[in-house]
C-alpha positions, 0 to 999 in steps of 0.5 A: 944249834945257836943261843942256849939251844943245842945242836948235834955235832955234825960231820958226814952225818945226817942233818941235826936231829933228822932221825927225829925230824923224819919221825915226827913233826910239830906245830912251829917246827915244820922246817928242816935246815941243814947248816954247814959250819966251818970246823976252825972256829968251832973246834976252837970253841969246843976246846974250852967247853964245859960239860954241863955236868961233873964227870971225874974222868974229865975233871980232877975235882968238882971245884975245877968242873965249877970254875970251868963251866963258869968261864966257858961260854959253850956247854956240852952234854951227851945225849941218847941217839935214836933211830927213826922209830925213836928206839935207843941206838948204841952211841950218843950224840953231843949237844952243844950249847952257846952263849954270849960272843960264841953265838955271834961268832956262830952266826957271822964267822962259822956259818958257811951255808944254810939249806931248807931240806924240808921237802927232801926230808919229807920224801926221805921220811916216806921212803925210809919207813919202807927202806931204812937203808935209804937214810944217809951213812953216819960217822963219828966226828973226827975229834982232835984229842984236846977237844975229845978230852974237854967233852969227854968222848971215849976213843 
């Protein structure tokens, strides 16, 4: 997560895109980093986010959405979640894009720790193929109501 690239919201969830990371590797993407961030600033900025597309359950009009999108430095979109075999799962993940001063906040204020978990993920990749129950358990991120409304999350 950073720049205009997205990252998955994480709680006690698997590290970002772990399912996809475990199922394949790409040249230039050989490392998997676990980035822990503080909730406070992240949630403040997420509360002022804009969906990347118009949704009439979130915005009263396309004009309201466009104004919010233009004013916000944070964009979100809901992406399909996948298992180790890249098969669709029955829930979606929130992808978050940061821009402008929010990137600086992310880099200087939100990051608590960064760990290279590549070796651990490679071991898990091998083991999880034989026994998927070895994967870390996932749980929904506990969104406050104001943020859930801003991102179009269903309760």
